[in-house]
PDB file of all heavy atoms in Angstrom:
ATOM      1  N   MET A   1      -8.974  -7.190  -3.947  1.00  0.00           N
ATOM      2  CA  MET A   1     -10.180  -6.483  -4.372  1.00  0.00           C
ATOM      3  C   MET A   1     -10.557  -6.714  -5.775  1.00  0.00           C
ATOM      4  O   MET A   1     -11.820  -6.997  -6.015  1.00  0.00           O
ATOM      5  CB  MET A   1     -10.039  -5.032  -4.038  1.00  0.00           C
ATOM      6  CG  MET A   1     -11.217  -4.221  -4.492  1.00  0.00           C
ATOM      7  SD  MET A   1     -11.188  -2.512  -4.085  1.00  0.00           S
ATOM      8  CE  MET A   1     -10.013  -1.852  -5.160  1.00  0.00           C
ATOM      9  N   PRO A   2      -9.649  -6.684  -6.700  1.00  0.00           N
ATOM     10  CA  PRO A   2     -10.083  -6.957  -8.129  1.00  0.00           C
ATOM     11  C   PRO A   2     -10.790  -8.211  -8.275  1.00  0.00           C
ATOM     12  O   PRO A   2     -11.768  -8.335  -9.085  1.00  0.00           O
ATOM     13  CB  PRO A   2      -8.803  -6.808  -8.932  1.00  0.00           C
ATOM     14  CG  PRO A   2      -7.937  -5.868  -8.054  1.00  0.00           C
ATOM     15  CD  PRO A   2      -8.274  -6.271  -6.680  1.00  0.00           C
ATOM     16  N   ALA A   3     -10.386  -9.330  -7.641  1.00  0.00           N
ATOM     17  CA  ALA A   3     -10.982 -10.556  -7.779  1.00  0.00           C
ATOM     18  C   ALA A   3     -12.514 -10.561  -7.303  1.00  0.00           C
ATOM     19  O   ALA A   3     -13.365 -11.163  -7.846  1.00  0.00           O
ATOM     20  CB  ALA A   3     -10.237 -11.645  -7.067  1.00  0.00           C
ATOM     21  N   ALA A   4     -12.750  -9.799  -6.137  1.00  0.00           N
ATOM     22  CA  ALA A   4     -14.086  -9.736  -5.725  1.00  0.00           C
ATOM     23  C   ALA A   4     -14.983  -9.005  -6.695  1.00  0.00           C
ATOM     24  O   ALA A   4     -16.171  -9.329  -6.884  1.00  0.00           O
ATOM     25  CB  ALA A   4     -14.074  -9.100  -4.303  1.00  0.00           C
ATOM     26  N   ILE A   5     -14.420  -7.932  -7.218  1.00  0.00           N
ATOM     27  CA  ILE A   5     -15.223  -7.096  -8.164  1.00  0.00           C
ATOM     28  C   ILE A   5     -15.414  -7.899  -9.430  1.00  0.00           C
ATOM     29  O   ILE A   5     -16.528  -7.908  -9.984  1.00  0.00           O
ATOM     30  CB  ILE A   5     -14.505  -5.748  -8.515  1.00  0.00           C
ATOM     31  CG1 ILE A   5     -14.427  -4.836  -7.291  1.00  0.00           C
ATOM     32  CG2 ILE A   5     -15.194  -5.018  -9.691  1.00  0.00           C
ATOM     33  CD1 ILE A   5     -13.476  -3.762  -7.477  1.00  0.00           C
ATOM     34  N   ARG A   6     -14.439  -8.713  -9.916  1.00  0.00           N
ATOM     35  CA  ARG A   6     -14.565  -9.547 -11.067  1.00  0.00           C
ATOM     36  C   ARG A   6     -15.641 -10.577 -10.857  1.00  0.00           C
ATOM     37  O   ARG A   6     -16.419 -10.852 -11.759  1.00  0.00           O
ATOM     38  CB  ARG A   6     -13.220 -10.134 -11.343  1.00  0.00           C
ATOM     39  CG  ARG A   6     -13.142 -10.697 -12.748  1.00  0.00           C
ATOM     40  CD  ARG A   6     -11.750 -11.312 -13.030  1.00  0.00           C
ATOM     41  NE  ARG A   6     -10.751 -10.180 -13.140  1.00  0.00           N
ATOM     42  CZ  ARG A   6      -9.711 -10.039 -12.289  1.00  0.00           C
ATOM     43  NH1 ARG A   6      -9.574 -10.941 -11.317  1.00  0.00           N
ATOM     44  NH2 ARG A   6      -8.905  -9.001 -12.382  1.00  0.00           N
ATOM     45  N   ASP A   7     -15.821 -11.089  -9.633  1.00  0.00           N
ATOM     46  CA  ASP A   7     -16.838 -12.039  -9.321  1.00  0.00           C
ATOM     47  C   ASP A   7     -18.161 -11.439  -9.432  1.00  0.00           C
ATOM     48  O   ASP A   7     -19.236 -12.093  -9.851  1.00  0.00           O
ATOM     49  CB  ASP A   7     -16.684 -12.547  -7.858  1.00  0.00           C
ATOM     50  CG  ASP A   7     -15.512 -13.491  -7.725  1.00  0.00           C
ATOM     51  OD1 ASP A   7     -14.993 -13.961  -8.795  1.00  0.00           O
ATOM     52  OD2 ASP A   7     -15.157 -13.795  -6.624  1.00  0.00           O
ATOM     53  N   ILE A   8     -18.401 -10.133  -9.074  1.00  0.00           N
ATOM     54  CA  ILE A   8     -19.608  -9.424  -9.175  1.00  0.00           C
ATOM     55  C   ILE A   8     -19.940  -9.065 -10.682  1.00  0.00           C
ATOM     56  O   ILE A   8     -21.023  -9.362 -11.144  1.00  0.00           O
ATOM     57  CB  ILE A   8     -19.678  -8.177  -8.310  1.00  0.00           C
ATOM     58  CG1 ILE A   8     -19.537  -8.545  -6.851  1.00  0.00           C
ATOM     59  CG2 ILE A   8     -20.915  -7.386  -8.624  1.00  0.00           C
ATOM     60  CD1 ILE A   8     -19.238  -7.327  -5.948  1.00  0.00           C
ATOM     61  N   ASP A   9     -19.005  -8.389 -11.341  1.00  0.00           N
ATOM     62  CA  ASP A   9     -19.269  -7.984 -12.770  1.00  0.00           C
ATOM     63  C   ASP A   9     -17.822  -7.731 -13.362  1.00  0.00           C
ATOM     64  O   ASP A   9     -17.237  -6.737 -13.016  1.00  0.00           O
ATOM     65  CB  ASP A   9     -20.025  -6.764 -12.786  1.00  0.00           C
ATOM     66  CG  ASP A   9     -20.477  -6.352 -14.164  1.00  0.00           C
ATOM     67  OD1 ASP A   9     -19.722  -6.901 -15.225  1.00  0.00           O
ATOM     68  OD2 ASP A   9     -21.321  -5.577 -14.505  1.00  0.00           O
ATOM     69  N   GLY A  10     -17.336  -8.731 -13.991  1.00  0.00           N
ATOM     70  CA  GLY A  10     -15.989  -8.591 -14.600  1.00  0.00           C
ATOM     71  C   GLY A  10     -15.824  -7.402 -15.532  1.00  0.00           C
ATOM     72  O   GLY A  10     -14.686  -6.882 -15.647  1.00  0.00           O
ATOM     73  N   GLY A  11     -16.857  -6.820 -16.074  1.00  0.00           N
ATOM     74  CA  GLY A  11     -16.728  -5.674 -16.997  1.00  0.00           C
ATOM     75  C   GLY A  11     -16.406  -4.427 -16.178  1.00  0.00           C
ATOM     76  O   GLY A  11     -16.043  -3.434 -16.768  1.00  0.00           O
ATOM     77  N   LEU A  12     -16.585  -4.445 -14.876  1.00  0.00           N
ATOM     78  CA  LEU A  12     -16.255  -3.228 -14.026  1.00  0.00           C
ATOM     79  C   LEU A  12     -14.752  -3.019 -13.926  1.00  0.00           C
ATOM     80  O   LEU A  12     -14.379  -1.893 -13.665  1.00  0.00           O
ATOM     81  CB  LEU A  12     -16.850  -3.351 -12.622  1.00  0.00           C
ATOM     82  CG  LEU A  12     -18.458  -3.339 -12.586  1.00  0.00           C
ATOM     83  CD1 LEU A  12     -18.767  -3.671 -11.132  1.00  0.00           C
ATOM     84  CD2 LEU A  12     -18.917  -2.045 -13.126  1.00  0.00           C
ATOM     85  N   ILE A  13     -13.972  -3.960 -14.220  1.00  0.00           N
ATOM     86  CA  ILE A  13     -12.557  -3.831 -14.057  1.00  0.00           C
ATOM     87  C   ILE A  13     -11.794  -4.097 -15.383  1.00  0.00           C
ATOM     88  O   ILE A  13     -10.773  -4.756 -15.351  1.00  0.00           O
ATOM     89  CB  ILE A  13     -12.010  -4.530 -12.860  1.00  0.00           C
ATOM     90  CG1 ILE A  13     -12.243  -6.063 -12.987  1.00  0.00           C
ATOM     91  CG2 ILE A  13     -12.375  -3.979 -11.540  1.00  0.00           C
ATOM     92  CD1 ILE A  13     -11.470  -6.921 -11.983  1.00  0.00           C
ATOM     93  N   HIS A  14     -12.411  -3.640 -16.405  1.00  0.00           N
ATOM     94  CA  HIS A  14     -11.717  -3.824 -17.739  1.00  0.00           C
ATOM     95  C   HIS A  14     -10.195  -3.335 -17.671  1.00  0.00           C
ATOM     96  O   HIS A  14      -9.398  -3.976 -18.232  1.00  0.00           O
ATOM     97  CB  HIS A  14     -12.515  -3.067 -18.761  1.00  0.00           C
ATOM     98  CG  HIS A  14     -11.832  -3.172 -20.095  1.00  0.00           C
ATOM     99  ND1 HIS A  14     -11.833  -4.335 -20.928  1.00  0.00           N
ATOM    100  CD2 HIS A  14     -11.140  -2.185 -20.808  1.00  0.00           C
ATOM    101  CE1 HIS A  14     -11.156  -4.031 -22.080  1.00  0.00           C
ATOM    102  NE2 HIS A  14     -10.793  -2.762 -22.000  1.00  0.00           N
ATOM    103  N   ASP A  15     -10.109  -2.150 -17.067  1.00  0.00           N
ATOM    104  CA  ASP A  15      -8.761  -1.632 -16.871  1.00  0.00           C
ATOM    105  C   ASP A  15      -8.542  -1.676 -15.320  1.00  0.00           C
ATOM    106  O   ASP A  15      -9.007  -0.786 -14.636  1.00  0.00           O
ATOM    107  CB  ASP A  15      -8.685  -0.212 -17.388  1.00  0.00           C
ATOM    108  CG  ASP A  15      -7.273   0.425 -17.271  1.00  0.00           C
ATOM    109  OD1 ASP A  15      -6.588   0.017 -16.333  1.00  0.00           O
ATOM    110  OD2 ASP A  15      -6.911   1.256 -18.142  1.00  0.00           O
ATOM    111  N   GLU A  16      -7.852  -2.629 -14.814  1.00  0.00           N
ATOM    112  CA  GLU A  16      -7.681  -2.883 -13.402  1.00  0.00           C
ATOM    113  C   GLU A  16      -6.931  -1.651 -12.729  1.00  0.00           C
ATOM    114  O   GLU A  16      -7.435  -1.328 -11.576  1.00  0.00           O
ATOM    115  CB  GLU A  16      -6.779  -4.130 -13.224  1.00  0.00           C
ATOM    116  CG  GLU A  16      -6.789  -4.642 -11.791  1.00  0.00           C
ATOM    117  CD  GLU A  16      -6.188  -6.026 -11.602  1.00  0.00           C
ATOM    118  OE1 GLU A  16      -6.542  -6.923 -12.336  1.00  0.00           O
ATOM    119  OE2 GLU A  16      -5.248  -6.045 -10.771  1.00  0.00           O
ATOM    120  N   GLU A  17      -6.027  -0.999 -13.241  1.00  0.00           N
ATOM    121  CA  GLU A  17      -5.439   0.080 -12.585  1.00  0.00           C
ATOM    122  C   GLU A  17      -6.394   1.233 -12.439  1.00  0.00           C
ATOM    123  O   GLU A  17      -6.462   1.904 -11.380  1.00  0.00           O
ATOM    124  CB  GLU A  17      -4.163   0.528 -13.440  1.00  0.00           C
ATOM    125  CG  GLU A  17      -2.975  -0.388 -13.156  1.00  0.00           C
ATOM    126  CD  GLU A  17      -2.553  -0.463 -11.719  1.00  0.00           C
ATOM    127  OE1 GLU A  17      -2.474   0.504 -11.084  1.00  0.00           O
ATOM    128  OE2 GLU A  17      -2.328  -1.564 -11.271  1.00  0.00           O
ATOM    129  N   LYS A  18      -7.133   1.521 -13.505  1.00  0.00           N
ATOM    130  CA  LYS A  18      -8.139   2.611 -13.421  1.00  0.00           C
ATOM    131  C   LYS A  18      -9.252   2.240 -12.339  1.00  0.00           C
ATOM    132  O   LYS A  18      -9.658   3.113 -11.576  1.00  0.00           O
ATOM    133  CB  LYS A  18      -8.843   2.826 -14.708  1.00  0.00           C
ATOM    134  CG  LYS A  18      -7.950   3.620 -15.752  1.00  0.00           C
ATOM    135  CD  LYS A  18      -8.791   3.993 -16.938  1.00  0.00           C
ATOM    136  CE  LYS A  18      -7.974   4.835 -17.830  1.00  0.00           C
ATOM    137  NZ  LYS A  18      -8.708   5.263 -19.057  1.00  0.00           N
ATOM    138  N   ALA A  19      -9.643   0.925 -12.331  1.00  0.00           N
ATOM    139  CA  ALA A  19     -10.592   0.544 -11.297  1.00  0.00           C
ATOM    140  C   ALA A  19     -10.036   0.665  -9.867  1.00  0.00           C
ATOM    141  O   ALA A  19     -10.834   1.218  -8.990  1.00  0.00           O
ATOM    142  CB  ALA A  19     -10.966  -0.896 -11.605  1.00  0.00           C
ATOM    143  N   ILE A  20      -8.864   0.400  -9.704  1.00  0.00           N
ATOM    144  CA  ILE A  20      -8.188   0.564  -8.331  1.00  0.00           C
ATOM    145  C   ILE A  20      -8.131   1.997  -7.997  1.00  0.00           C
ATOM    146  O   ILE A  20      -8.449   2.404  -6.879  1.00  0.00           O
ATOM    147  CB  ILE A  20      -6.907  -0.116  -8.298  1.00  0.00           C
ATOM    148  CG1 ILE A  20      -7.047  -1.618  -8.365  1.00  0.00           C
ATOM    149  CG2 ILE A  20      -6.097   0.213  -7.023  1.00  0.00           C
ATOM    150  CD1 ILE A  20      -5.748  -2.471  -8.506  1.00  0.00           C
ATOM    151  N   ASP A  21      -7.690   2.837  -8.887  1.00  0.00           N
ATOM    152  CA  ASP A  21      -7.582   4.279  -8.642  1.00  0.00           C
ATOM    153  C   ASP A  21      -8.938   4.916  -8.392  1.00  0.00           C
ATOM    154  O   ASP A  21      -9.047   5.702  -7.472  1.00  0.00           O
ATOM    155  CB  ASP A  21      -7.012   4.997  -9.816  1.00  0.00           C
ATOM    156  CG  ASP A  21      -5.439   4.791  -9.994  1.00  0.00           C
ATOM    157  OD1 ASP A  21      -4.781   4.200  -8.959  1.00  0.00           O
ATOM    158  OD2 ASP A  21      -4.830   4.978 -11.046  1.00  0.00           O
ATOM    159  N   ALA A  22      -9.893   4.472  -9.062  1.00  0.00           N
ATOM    160  CA  ALA A  22     -11.312   5.038  -9.039  1.00  0.00           C
ATOM    161  C   ALA A  22     -11.821   4.587  -7.516  1.00  0.00           C
ATOM    162  O   ALA A  22     -12.364   5.407  -6.917  1.00  0.00           O
ATOM    163  CB  ALA A  22     -12.172   4.556 -10.081  1.00  0.00           C
ATOM    164  N   ALA A  23     -11.624   3.333  -7.221  1.00  0.00           N
ATOM    165  CA  ALA A  23     -12.082   2.922  -5.862  1.00  0.00           C
ATOM    166  C   ALA A  23     -11.350   3.623  -4.755  1.00  0.00           C
ATOM    167  O   ALA A  23     -11.970   4.042  -3.777  1.00  0.00           O
ATOM    168  CB  ALA A  23     -11.798   1.373  -5.737  1.00  0.00           C
ATOM    169  N   ARG A  24     -10.104   3.898  -4.919  1.00  0.00           N
ATOM    170  CA  ARG A  24      -9.313   4.597  -3.918  1.00  0.00           C
ATOM    171  C   ARG A  24      -9.805   6.015  -3.801  1.00  0.00           C
ATOM    172  O   ARG A  24     -10.080   6.507  -2.584  1.00  0.00           O
ATOM    173  CB  ARG A  24      -7.861   4.568  -4.233  1.00  0.00           C
ATOM    174  CG  ARG A  24      -6.909   5.165  -3.159  1.00  0.00           C
ATOM    175  CD  ARG A  24      -5.465   5.147  -3.622  1.00  0.00           C
ATOM    176  NE  ARG A  24      -5.044   3.786  -3.684  1.00  0.00           N
ATOM    177  CZ  ARG A  24      -4.522   3.216  -4.826  1.00  0.00           C
ATOM    178  NH1 ARG A  24      -4.539   3.885  -5.934  1.00  0.00           N
ATOM    179  NH2 ARG A  24      -4.148   1.914  -4.885  1.00  0.00           N
ATOM    180  N   ASP A  25      -9.997   6.593  -4.864  1.00  0.00           N
ATOM    181  CA  ASP A  25     -10.547   8.016  -4.893  1.00  0.00           C
ATOM    182  C   ASP A  25     -11.974   8.142  -4.275  1.00  0.00           C
ATOM    183  O   ASP A  25     -12.359   9.021  -3.553  1.00  0.00           O
ATOM    184  CB  ASP A  25     -10.607   8.650  -6.250  1.00  0.00           C
ATOM    185  CG  ASP A  25      -9.180   8.895  -6.880  1.00  0.00           C
ATOM    186  OD1 ASP A  25      -8.159   8.861  -5.977  1.00  0.00           O
ATOM    187  OD2 ASP A  25      -9.038   9.113  -8.035  1.00  0.00           O
ATOM    188  N   GLN A  26     -12.761   7.123  -4.637  1.00  0.00           N
ATOM    189  CA  GLN A  26     -14.165   7.106  -4.147  1.00  0.00           C
ATOM    190  C   GLN A  26     -14.159   6.897  -2.638  1.00  0.00           C
ATOM    191  O   GLN A  26     -14.971   7.554  -1.851  1.00  0.00           O
ATOM    192  CB  GLN A  26     -14.978   6.093  -4.805  1.00  0.00           C
ATOM    193  CG  GLN A  26     -16.460   6.043  -4.428  1.00  0.00           C
ATOM    194  CD  GLN A  26     -17.243   7.326  -4.817  1.00  0.00           C
ATOM    195  OE1 GLN A  26     -16.734   8.078  -5.708  1.00  0.00           O
ATOM    196  NE2 GLN A  26     -18.263   7.682  -4.269  1.00  0.00           N
ATOM    197  N   CYS A  27     -13.283   5.986  -2.112  1.00  0.00           N
ATOM    198  CA  CYS A  27     -13.253   5.736  -0.710  1.00  0.00           C
ATOM    199  C   CYS A  27     -12.823   6.959   0.042  1.00  0.00           C
ATOM    200  O   CYS A  27     -13.324   7.300   1.132  1.00  0.00           O
ATOM    201  CB  CYS A  27     -12.317   4.621  -0.323  1.00  0.00           C
ATOM    202  SG  CYS A  27     -12.975   3.006  -0.746  1.00  0.00           S
ATOM    203  N   ALA A  28     -11.845   7.634  -0.580  1.00  0.00           N
ATOM    204  CA  ALA A  28     -11.413   8.882   0.207  1.00  0.00           C
ATOM    205  C   ALA A  28     -12.530   9.945   0.178  1.00  0.00           C
ATOM    206  O   ALA A  28     -12.614  10.673   1.109  1.00  0.00           O
ATOM    207  CB  ALA A  28     -10.116   9.473  -0.604  1.00  0.00           C
ATOM    208  N   ALA A  29     -13.216  10.104  -0.851  1.00  0.00           N
ATOM    209  CA  ALA A  29     -14.339  11.060  -1.022  1.00  0.00           C
ATOM    210  C   ALA A  29     -15.365  10.673   0.083  1.00  0.00           C
ATOM    211  O   ALA A  29     -15.956  11.581   0.739  1.00  0.00           O
ATOM    212  CB  ALA A  29     -14.901  11.086  -2.429  1.00  0.00           C
ATOM    213  N   LEU A  30     -15.771   9.465   0.185  1.00  0.00           N
ATOM    214  CA  LEU A  30     -16.768   8.976   1.212  1.00  0.00           C
ATOM    215  C   LEU A  30     -16.309   9.275   2.599  1.00  0.00           C
ATOM    216  O   LEU A  30     -17.035   9.742   3.464  1.00  0.00           O
ATOM    217  CB  LEU A  30     -17.062   7.529   0.966  1.00  0.00           C
ATOM    218  CG  LEU A  30     -17.823   7.202  -0.259  1.00  0.00           C
ATOM    219  CD1 LEU A  30     -17.961   5.682  -0.444  1.00  0.00           C
ATOM    220  CD2 LEU A  30     -19.261   7.809  -0.271  1.00  0.00           C
ATOM    221  N   ASP A  31     -14.986   9.036   2.755  1.00  0.00           N
ATOM    222  CA  ASP A  31     -14.393   9.247   4.115  1.00  0.00           C
ATOM    223  C   ASP A  31     -14.491  10.648   4.553  1.00  0.00           C
ATOM    224  O   ASP A  31     -14.580  10.997   5.639  1.00  0.00           O
ATOM    225  CB  ASP A  31     -12.997   8.698   4.203  1.00  0.00           C
ATOM    226  CG  ASP A  31     -12.471   8.593   5.562  1.00  0.00           C
ATOM    227  OD1 ASP A  31     -13.178   8.157   6.481  1.00  0.00           O
ATOM    228  OD2 ASP A  31     -11.292   8.908   5.706  1.00  0.00           O
ATOM    229  N   GLY A  32     -14.236  11.548   3.508  1.00  0.00           N
ATOM    230  CA  GLY A  32     -14.194  13.024   3.658  1.00  0.00           C
ATOM    231  C   GLY A  32     -15.647  13.660   3.795  1.00  0.00           C
ATOM    232  O   GLY A  32     -15.791  14.782   3.945  1.00  0.00           O
ATOM    233  N   GLY A  33     -16.630  12.734   3.645  1.00  0.00           N
ATOM    234  CA  GLY A  33     -18.020  13.310   3.694  1.00  0.00           C
ATOM    235  C   GLY A  33     -18.409  14.073   2.572  1.00  0.00           C
ATOM    236  O   GLY A  33     -19.283  14.974   2.639  1.00  0.00           O
ATOM    237  N   GLY A  34     -17.810  13.820   1.417  1.00  0.00           N
ATOM    238  CA  GLY A  34     -18.105  14.602   0.151  1.00  0.00           C
ATOM    239  C   GLY A  34     -19.591  14.403  -0.244  1.00  0.00           C
ATOM    240  O   GLY A  34     -20.156  13.284  -0.139  1.00  0.00           O
ATOM    241  N   ALA A  35     -20.134  15.505  -0.665  1.00  0.00           N
ATOM    242  CA  ALA A  35     -21.434  15.525  -1.192  1.00  0.00           C
ATOM    243  C   ALA A  35     -21.526  14.952  -2.636  1.00  0.00           C
ATOM    244  O   ALA A  35     -20.549  15.041  -3.281  1.00  0.00           O
ATOM    245  CB  ALA A  35     -22.074  16.957  -1.163  1.00  0.00           C
ATOM    246  N   GLY A  36     -22.740  14.368  -2.979  1.00  0.00           N
ATOM    247  CA  GLY A  36     -22.837  13.907  -4.309  1.00  0.00           C
ATOM    248  C   GLY A  36     -22.007  12.646  -4.573  1.00  0.00           C
ATOM    249  O   GLY A  36     -21.477  12.398  -5.679  1.00  0.00           O
ATOM    250  N   SER A  37     -21.748  11.709  -3.598  1.00  0.00           N
ATOM    251  CA  SER A  37     -20.947  10.554  -3.798  1.00  0.00           C
ATOM    252  C   SER A  37     -21.512   9.643  -4.793  1.00  0.00           C
ATOM    253  O   SER A  37     -20.746   8.953  -5.463  1.00  0.00           O
ATOM    254  CB  SER A  37     -20.787   9.804  -2.386  1.00  0.00           C
ATOM    255  OG  SER A  37     -22.005   9.425  -1.895  1.00  0.00           O
ATOM    256  N   ASP A  38     -22.819   9.599  -5.035  1.00  0.00           N
ATOM    257  CA  ASP A  38     -23.404   8.727  -6.104  1.00  0.00           C
ATOM    258  C   ASP A  38     -22.889   9.273  -7.422  1.00  0.00           C
ATOM    259  O   ASP A  38     -22.585   8.453  -8.329  1.00  0.00           O
ATOM    260  CB  ASP A  38     -24.842   8.530  -5.926  1.00  0.00           C
ATOM    261  CG  ASP A  38     -25.591   9.868  -5.886  1.00  0.00           C
ATOM    262  OD1 ASP A  38     -25.027  10.880  -5.710  1.00  0.00           O
ATOM    263  OD2 ASP A  38     -26.824   9.770  -6.049  1.00  0.00           O
ATOM    264  N   ARG A  39     -23.075  10.575  -7.645  1.00  0.00           N
ATOM    265  CA  ARG A  39     -22.668  11.121  -8.898  1.00  0.00           C
ATOM    266  C   ARG A  39     -21.168  10.996  -9.199  1.00  0.00           C
ATOM    267  O   ARG A  39     -20.853  10.572 -10.323  1.00  0.00           O
ATOM    268  CB  ARG A  39     -23.088  12.575  -8.970  1.00  0.00           C
ATOM    269  CG  ARG A  39     -22.785  13.241 -10.246  1.00  0.00           C
ATOM    270  CD  ARG A  39     -23.397  14.637 -10.358  1.00  0.00           C
ATOM    271  NE  ARG A  39     -23.192  15.199 -11.651  1.00  0.00           N
ATOM    272  CZ  ARG A  39     -22.201  16.086 -11.925  1.00  0.00           C
ATOM    273  NH1 ARG A  39     -21.486  16.474 -10.979  1.00  0.00           N
ATOM    274  NH2 ARG A  39     -22.112  16.580 -13.168  1.00  0.00           N
ATOM    275  N   SER A  40     -20.405  11.152  -8.149  1.00  0.00           N
ATOM    276  CA  SER A  40     -18.965  11.086  -8.391  1.00  0.00           C
ATOM    277  C   SER A  40     -18.592   9.640  -8.632  1.00  0.00           C
ATOM    278  O   SER A  40     -17.647   9.332  -9.433  1.00  0.00           O
ATOM    279  CB  SER A  40     -18.202  11.629  -7.181  1.00  0.00           C
ATOM    280  OG  SER A  40     -18.425  10.942  -6.014  1.00  0.00           O
ATOM    281  N   ALA A  41     -19.193   8.686  -8.087  1.00  0.00           N
ATOM    282  CA  ALA A  41     -18.940   7.291  -8.313  1.00  0.00           C
ATOM    283  C   ALA A  41     -19.222   6.868  -9.738  1.00  0.00           C
ATOM    284  O   ALA A  41     -18.470   6.274 -10.411  1.00  0.00           O
ATOM    285  CB  ALA A  41     -19.771   6.391  -7.332  1.00  0.00           C
ATOM    286  N   ALA A  42     -20.411   7.356 -10.238  1.00  0.00           N
ATOM    287  CA  ALA A  42     -20.700   7.172 -11.594  1.00  0.00           C
ATOM    288  C   ALA A  42     -19.655   7.702 -12.547  1.00  0.00           C
ATOM    289  O   ALA A  42     -19.354   7.100 -13.546  1.00  0.00           O
ATOM    290  CB  ALA A  42     -22.179   7.735 -11.892  1.00  0.00           C
ATOM    291  N   GLN A  43     -19.218   8.843 -12.240  1.00  0.00           N
ATOM    292  CA  GLN A  43     -18.211   9.426 -13.075  1.00  0.00           C
ATOM    293  C   GLN A  43     -16.827   8.775 -12.973  1.00  0.00           C
ATOM    294  O   GLN A  43     -16.130   8.560 -13.937  1.00  0.00           O
ATOM    295  CB  GLN A  43     -17.942  10.962 -12.740  1.00  0.00           C
ATOM    296  CG  GLN A  43     -19.094  11.814 -13.063  1.00  0.00           C
ATOM    297  CD  GLN A  43     -19.008  13.214 -12.574  1.00  0.00           C
ATOM    298  OE1 GLN A  43     -18.309  13.483 -11.548  1.00  0.00           O
ATOM    299  NE2 GLN A  43     -19.684  14.077 -13.246  1.00  0.00           N
ATOM    300  N   ARG A  44     -16.425   8.299 -11.721  1.00  0.00           N
ATOM    301  CA  ARG A  44     -15.259   7.650 -11.609  1.00  0.00           C
ATOM    302  C   ARG A  44     -15.151   6.276 -12.194  1.00  0.00           C
ATOM    303  O   ARG A  44     -14.114   5.851 -12.690  1.00  0.00           O
ATOM    304  CB  ARG A  44     -14.928   7.470 -10.113  1.00  0.00           C
ATOM    305  CG  ARG A  44     -14.413   8.730  -9.400  1.00  0.00           C
ATOM    306  CD  ARG A  44     -14.035   8.403  -7.905  1.00  0.00           C
ATOM    307  NE  ARG A  44     -13.416   9.584  -7.360  1.00  0.00           N
ATOM    308  CZ  ARG A  44     -14.136  10.441  -6.616  1.00  0.00           C
ATOM    309  NH1 ARG A  44     -15.510  10.122  -6.283  1.00  0.00           N
ATOM    310  NH2 ARG A  44     -13.621  11.470  -6.039  1.00  0.00           N
ATOM    311  N   PHE A  45     -16.295   5.605 -12.166  1.00  0.00           N
ATOM    312  CA  PHE A  45     -16.315   4.261 -12.773  1.00  0.00           C
ATOM    313  C   PHE A  45     -16.820   4.146 -14.200  1.00  0.00           C
ATOM    314  O   PHE A  45     -17.128   3.095 -14.702  1.00  0.00           O
ATOM    315  CB  PHE A  45     -17.042   3.314 -11.733  1.00  0.00           C
ATOM    316  CG  PHE A  45     -16.375   3.082 -10.559  1.00  0.00           C
ATOM    317  CD1 PHE A  45     -16.734   3.883  -9.365  1.00  0.00           C
ATOM    318  CD2 PHE A  45     -15.341   2.260 -10.381  1.00  0.00           C
ATOM    319  CE1 PHE A  45     -16.042   3.617  -8.193  1.00  0.00           C
ATOM    320  CE2 PHE A  45     -14.642   2.003  -9.186  1.00  0.00           C
ATOM    321  CZ  PHE A  45     -15.050   2.757  -8.062  1.00  0.00           C
ATOM    322  N   SER A  46     -17.073   5.298 -14.884  1.00  0.00           N
ATOM    323  CA  SER A  46     -17.422   5.343 -16.193  1.00  0.00           C
ATOM    324  C   SER A  46     -16.312   5.815 -17.076  1.00  0.00           C
ATOM    325  O   SER A  46     -16.022   6.917 -17.086  1.00  0.00           O
ATOM    326  CB  SER A  46     -18.634   6.320 -16.373  1.00  0.00           C
ATOM    327  OG  SER A  46     -19.719   5.833 -15.660  1.00  0.00           O
ATOM    328  N   TYR A  47     -15.634   4.814 -17.671  1.00  0.00           N
ATOM    329  CA  TYR A  47     -14.512   5.192 -18.618  1.00  0.00           C
ATOM    330  C   TYR A  47     -14.569   4.113 -19.708  1.00  0.00           C
ATOM    331  O   TYR A  47     -15.261   3.143 -19.609  1.00  0.00           O
ATOM    332  CB  TYR A  47     -13.235   5.251 -17.860  1.00  0.00           C
ATOM    333  CG  TYR A  47     -12.977   4.096 -17.008  1.00  0.00           C
ATOM    334  CD1 TYR A  47     -12.329   2.916 -17.547  1.00  0.00           C
ATOM    335  CD2 TYR A  47     -13.249   4.075 -15.660  1.00  0.00           C
ATOM    336  CE1 TYR A  47     -12.031   1.800 -16.744  1.00  0.00           C
ATOM    337  CE2 TYR A  47     -12.975   2.933 -14.908  1.00  0.00           C
ATOM    338  CZ  TYR A  47     -12.392   1.879 -15.396  1.00  0.00           C
ATOM    339  OH  TYR A  47     -12.104   0.748 -14.614  1.00  0.00           O
ATOM    340  N   ASP A  48     -13.802   4.332 -20.716  1.00  0.00           N
ATOM    341  CA  ASP A  48     -13.741   3.441 -21.889  1.00  0.00           C
ATOM    342  C   ASP A  48     -13.507   1.957 -21.437  1.00  0.00           C
ATOM    343  O   ASP A  48     -12.532   1.714 -20.714  1.00  0.00           O
ATOM    344  CB  ASP A  48     -12.728   3.903 -22.853  1.00  0.00           C
ATOM    345  CG  ASP A  48     -12.782   3.035 -24.122  1.00  0.00           C
ATOM    346  OD1 ASP A  48     -13.908   2.803 -24.577  1.00  0.00           O
ATOM    347  OD2 ASP A  48     -11.741   2.835 -24.718  1.00  0.00           O
ATOM    348  N   GLY A  49     -14.360   1.047 -21.706  1.00  0.00           N
ATOM    349  CA  GLY A  49     -14.200  -0.249 -21.361  1.00  0.00           C
ATOM    350  C   GLY A  49     -14.948  -0.681 -20.106  1.00  0.00           C
ATOM    351  O   GLY A  49     -15.306  -1.880 -19.911  1.00  0.00           O
ATOM    352  N   ALA A  50     -15.336   0.243 -19.333  1.00  0.00           N
ATOM    353  CA  ALA A  50     -16.217  -0.148 -18.167  1.00  0.00           C
ATOM    354  C   ALA A  50     -17.645   0.153 -18.505  1.00  0.00           C
ATOM    355  O   ALA A  50     -17.957   0.896 -19.396  1.00  0.00           O
ATOM    356  CB  ALA A  50     -15.892   0.873 -16.998  1.00  0.00           C
ATOM    357  N   ARG A  51     -18.569  -0.629 -17.944  1.00  0.00           N
ATOM    358  CA  ARG A  51     -19.919  -0.500 -18.230  1.00  0.00           C
ATOM    359  C   ARG A  51     -20.700  -0.143 -17.009  1.00  0.00           C
ATOM    360  O   ARG A  51     -20.358  -0.297 -15.889  1.00  0.00           O
ATOM    361  CB  ARG A  51     -20.566  -1.657 -18.937  1.00  0.00           C
ATOM    362  CG  ARG A  51     -20.093  -2.983 -18.324  1.00  0.00           C
ATOM    363  CD  ARG A  51     -20.611  -4.073 -19.027  1.00  0.00           C
ATOM    364  NE  ARG A  51     -19.925  -5.294 -18.385  1.00  0.00           N
ATOM    365  CZ  ARG A  51     -20.401  -6.451 -18.481  1.00  0.00           C
ATOM    366  NH1 ARG A  51     -21.568  -6.749 -18.921  1.00  0.00           N
ATOM    367  NH2 ARG A  51     -19.750  -7.436 -17.982  1.00  0.00           N
TER     368      ARG A  51
END
């Protein structure tokens, strides 16, 4: 997965472990039908080093 994300925008996985954790959490939220998934994705993937 990190290689595919890196191909799209390498800046998204500045910290690979954080990116994997954020993706795992976002998938779980989507699977659970969580409301506001766009807002939660923005929060999960916005951290120092990510753009």
